[in-house]
N, C-alpha and C positions, 0 to 999 in steps of 0.2 A: 810625233810623239812616243817615243818607245816604254810602253810599261812594263816597269817589271814585279814579278811576283816572285814568292819564295817558299819555302814550309821553314823555312830556318834562317837566322842569320850566319853568316862566316862569323869565327873565332874574329875579333880585336875591329869588330862591325859595328854604325851604330844597329841598334835594335828597339829604341823604344823613345819616347819622350813625355815629358808629364810636364803638368804646369803647378805652381804653389802660386797659389792665388788668394789676395786678400780680402776678396770678395765673390764667395762663390757661386753663388745665385748670378751676378752679374756675369761672368764667364762663363755660363752653364748657357744662358741665353744668349751671349756677345759670338761665340765661335758656332752655336748652331744658327745663329743666322747667317755669319759671314759664310762659314763651308759647308752648310747642307749638313751637318751633324746631327746627330743625335745623341744627347746627354743623358747619361742610364744615369741612376740615381745614387745619392752617396750610400756608402759599406760601412753600417756602425763595426762589423766587424773587422775593417782595416781603416779604422778612425776617421773614416767618412769619405776615403778615397770613391774615384766615381772613376768610369771611362766614358769616353766618344767613342763613336764607331758613325764609319762612311759606309754605308750602302751594307750594313749589319757586321762591317769587318772594323776589329778594334783597330785605333787608330794614335790614340794618343789617350791618357792620364791625367788626373788632378784631382787635388785635394786644398782645402783650407788650412787655417791657422793647426799650429801641431799644440795643443795645449799650450803653452805660455811662451812657446818657441810661433812669435807673427811673420807668417809667410812675407815673403821678397820680393811676390811677384817675376818670378823668373821660370822658364822653359828650361829643363835639364835634361840631355842627353845622355843614355846608358846606352854601352861597349858591351859587346856578348863575350862571355867568358864561358871556359867549360871548367877554368880552377880559382875559385874567388878567392879562397885561403891562397892562393899561391900569388895570383893577385895583387892581395893587400900587402903579402910580403916583399914582392918589388916595389911596389908604392911609394910604402915608407922607407925603402933604401935609398928611393932616387927623390925625398922631399913630400910627398904628398901630407897631405894633412886628412884624416880620414874622420869620419861624424862618429863613427861607432864600428862594431864588429861587424863582421858580414849578420844579413840578417833574414832567418825563413821568411815568406810569404806564402803561407800556408803549403799546397801542394805544389805553386807555381812555379817557383823556384826562387833563389835565394837573390836580395840586391846589396850593394855597399853604396855611400856616396863620401864621395870626397872634392878636395879641393887640388888640383895641381900646382908646382910648387910656383907660381907667377901667380895663381888665385884663382883661376877657372873653376867653377863647377861643375861637374861631371858624376856619373854612375857608372857602376858594372852591372850585368846582372849575367846571372846562372841560372839559364833554364831548366824547368822541367816540364809541367804539363804547357806551361804558357810560353811560346816564341816570341812573345812579340809582336810592332808589324810584319807582314807578310807582304805588302805590296807600296811601291814605289810610283812615283811621277805619273801617276795618275790625278786627277781634280781630287783636291781637297785631301793627296797623300805628302808624305813627305819625301824631297826630291834633291837635298841636298846639306849637308852639314858639316859648319865651322869654326875654328878656332880663329879666335881673334887675341894672338897673344902678345905683349911687350918681352919675351926673352925666346925668339922664333930658336935658335940655333938649339936652346932649353929642352924649350917643349917636343924637336927632332928628338933627340935623345929622352926623354923624358915617353914619348907616347911609344918608340921602337919597343924600347925594353919593356914597359910595363903591361902595354896590350902585346907585347908581339907582332906588331905589324913593320910592313915596309915602309921608305916613303919612296917620295920620286919627286925630284927640283923639276919645278916648272917653271918657275922665273926666278931668279938669283939678280935683281938688280935694286939698287940703292930707292929707284921708285915704286919698285912691285917686287917684294919677294914670296913666294908661295912654291905649298909642297902639298901632294897630294898621301893620302895614307892609300896602302895596297895590302890585304892581307896574305898571309903567307899561300904560297902559291895561287895566285890569283893574280890577273891584270886588270880587274878593272879596282877604277877606285870607288874609296867608300866614304870619302870624309877629306878637307882640306884644313890646310893650318898656315895663315896670313901672319907676314911680319905685319904687326897695327902699332907698332912703337912710334911713329910719325905722330900720329893722334890719340893715341893711347897714354903718351910721356911713358916716363923710366917709371914711375910710382901708381900708373892706371892699371887697374884689373882686369886681365885677360878674361876672354868670356869665349861660351860653346853657342852658336845659335843655328837654330834649326830652319830652311827654306821648306814653305809650303809651295808645292805644283798647284797651278791654278789654271783654267783655260783661258779667262780675260784677265788678266791682271789691272788693268783703267778700270772696268767694271767692277772689279772686287774692290779696289782701292776704296773706289767710291762709297760702297757699299759699306764700309770701315768705318768711316769719313761719318757717315749717315748713323752710324751703330756707337758711335762714341768713341771709336777707336783714335788713333790720332797718327800721322805720316810724318817719318823721321828723316826718310830720302825717297825724293818721290822717283817715279817710275823710268829707269833708263834703259835703252836698248844695249848690251853686251854680246860677244859672239856665246856668251852661253843662254844668251835669251833676255828676257825682260826683266828686271829685278826693282823691287823695290824695299825698301825697310820701314817698318812700320811697327806698332807697339798700342795693347789693347786697352781698355777704359783705365785701369791700374796701373798701365806702362810695362808689361809684359815686353819682351821687344819679340818681335822675331821676320825674319823676311819671305814675299813673295817672290815666285817666280813664274813667268810663263815659257816655256820652252822654247828653242828657237824654231821658226818657221811657222809658228803659231800667234805670236803678239803681232 
């Protein structure tokens, strides 16, 4: 397994992920048990937001209900930008729905949350003192990010224009249509876009999902079940490793992966 570390995310790449949970205490306990993360104390200054760390390195964030806005038990992925206002303008011109204007978060950075035209929720982050996660593909860290969309061609156009990235077609058949996202000037894939119309249906909302790398996926899935999670797709072997789709006790969906050669 190749562990990737970095000082900052490339522009247009995923740089952070956080959980909006309807039960903060259950989520704190569940992910600490599952991944061995440390759940830091919720911050009143930031509306109860808190960090998960892995070996003392920030790996994810989480928060509960936001006043009258009840948490919908989802993980959200944030993409790095160096000009969040320009990103908002491009997004609005391409049909994105923004939840509000860009919001500074102390001296950490500026964030905005939005839905792409097919309904997938995501965010953008313009870093200042906080760069997001800096380690990938190690145990209990992110290893991949993937959009399941009911409008594949529209998604390709949207993300190329709004994030300023390139896409590379990996497969283009009715059975499996998939492209990867590459940041400008890079040959490294940072995320994937899957044509999911066959199982989402024309009216099903698209969604982004985070893959978490684990050393032993079968052991992790067993621990997830005993900790109150559920298995949506049992572990299977693929050319890219052994993978499983799961959910936490509140129903927040994510994927687990053990890289090739480790399963």
